[in-house]
C-alpha positions as CSV (number, residue, x, y, z in Angstrom):
1,M,-4.7,1.2,6.8
2,K,-1.5,2.9,8.1
3,K,1.6,2.6,6.1
4,E,3.5,0.9,8.9
5,Y,1.3,-2.2,8.2
6,R,2.6,-2.4,4.6
7,I,5.6,-4.1,3.2
8,K,7.1,-2.1,0.3
9,K,10.7,-3.2,-0.2
10,S,11.1,-6.0,-2.8
11,G,13.9,-7.6,-0.7
12,E,11.5,-8.1,2.2
13,I,8.8,-9.5,-0.1
14,D,11.3,-11.9,-1.7
15,A,12.4,-13.1,1.7
16,I,8.8,-14.0,2.5
17,F,8.5,-15.9,-0.8
18,K,11.8,-17.8,-0.1
19,Q,10.5,-19.0,3.3
20,K,8.0,-21.1,1.2
21,K,5.4,-21.3,4.0
22,S,2.2,-20.9,2.1
23,K,-1.5,-21.8,1.8
24,S,-3.7,-21.2,-1.1
25,N,-7.0,-21.8,-2.8
26,Q,-8.1,-21.3,-6.4
27,F,-8.5,-17.6,-5.9
28,Y,-5.7,-16.4,-3.5
29,G,-2.4,-17.5,-2.0
30,V,-0.8,-16.4,1.3
31,Y,2.9,-16.6,2.0
32,Q,4.0,-15.9,5.5
33,K,7.1,-15.4,7.6
34,Q,7.8,-14.6,11.3
35,N,9.2,-11.1,12.0
36,E,10.5,-10.4,15.5
37,N,11.3,-6.8,14.8
38,N,7.7,-5.5,14.7
39,Q,5.0,-5.1,17.3
40,H,2.2,-5.8,14.7
41,F,1.6,-7.6,11.5
42,R,2.6,-6.3,8.0
43,F,1.4,-7.4,4.6
44,A,1.8,-6.9,0.9
45,L,-0.3,-7.6,-2.1
46,S,0.8,-9.2,-5.4
47,I,-1.3,-9.1,-8.5
48,G,-0.2,-9.9,-12.1
49,R,-1.1,-8.2,-15.3
50,K,-3.2,-11.2,-16.4
51,Y,-5.8,-10.1,-13.9
52,G,-6.8,-7.1,-16.0
53,N,-6.1,-3.5,-16.7
54,A,-4.8,-1.1,-14.0
55,V,-8.3,0.0,-12.9
56,E,-9.4,-3.6,-12.3
57,R,-6.1,-4.5,-10.4
58,N,-6.4,-1.4,-8.2
59,L,-10.0,-2.2,-7.4
60,A,-9.1,-5.7,-6.3
61,K,-6.2,-4.3,-4.1
62,R,-8.5,-1.7,-2.5
63,R,-11.1,-4.4,-1.6
64,I,-8.5,-6.7,-0.1
65,R,-6.9,-3.9,1.9
66,M,-10.3,-3.1,3.3
67,I,-10.9,-6.7,4.3
68,V,-7.4,-6.9,6.0
69,A,-8.1,-3.7,7.8
70,K,-11.4,-5.1,9.2
71,Y,-9.6,-8.2,10.4
72,S,-6.5,-6.3,11.7
73,K,-7.5,-6.6,15.4
74,Y,-7.5,-10.4,15.0
75,M,-4.2,-10.8,13.2
76,K,-1.2,-12.3,14.9
77,A,1.5,-9.8,15.8
78,Q,5.1,-10.1,14.5
79,L,4.0,-11.8,11.3
80,D,4.7,-10.7,7.7
81,F,2.6,-12.0,4.9
82,V,1.9,-11.6,1.1
83,I,-1.4,-12.1,-0.5
84,V,-1.1,-13.3,-4.1
85,I,-4.2,-12.5,-6.1
86,K,-4.9,-15.0,-8.9
87,P,-6.7,-14.0,-12.1
88,L,-9.7,-16.3,-11.4
89,S,-10.7,-14.1,-8.5
90,K,-11.8,-11.4,-10.9
91,T,-15.3,-13.0,-11.1
92,L,-15.9,-12.8,-7.3
93,S,-18.2,-10.3,-5.6
94,Y,-17.0,-8.5,-2.5
95,Q,-18.8,-10.9,-0.1
96,D,-17.2,-13.9,-1.9
97,I,-13.8,-12.2,-1.6
98,K,-14.3,-11.8,2.1
99,T,-15.4,-15.4,2.6
100,N,-12.5,-16.8,0.6
101,L,-9.9,-14.7,2.4
102,D,-11.5,-15.5,5.8
103,E,-11.2,-19.2,5.1
104,L,-7.6,-18.8,3.9
105,F,-6.6,-16.7,6.9
106,K,-8.0,-19.4,9.2
107,K,-6.3,-22.2,7.1
108,S,-2.9,-20.4,7.2
109,N,-3.3,-19.7,11.0
110,L,-2.8,-15.9,10.6
111,M,-5.4,-15.0,13.3
112,E,-4.9,-15.1,17.0
113,K,-8.5,-15.8,18.1
114,E,-11.9,-16.5,16.9
115,H,-13.9,-13.6,15.6
116,A,-17.4,-12.8,14.7
117,S,-18.2,-11.9,11.1
118,Y,-18.5,-8.2,10.6
């Protein structure tokens, strides 16, 4: 995923959290905010230390980045969002992660059109 699709500045991430437009399930949460300045979506990941050590947290982030990259052609433009990874998601397999995030993206209305599973 290109760096132009990532949100790195803490001020921008805090602004998304302050918007308080969110959807969640027991494994993940998604906070979102409209951004008129960009031609494409941008996202950030948030994971706490309770999830596990650095190796486990990095693995979880890599998996979610891969899933977001595969869904990137279906995401709405001019939208910023943060995915919050909850510690309970540690028990999920890759397929379960994909299924949960797919349902959450649909629930939070992040995608423009219907898509076929990859």
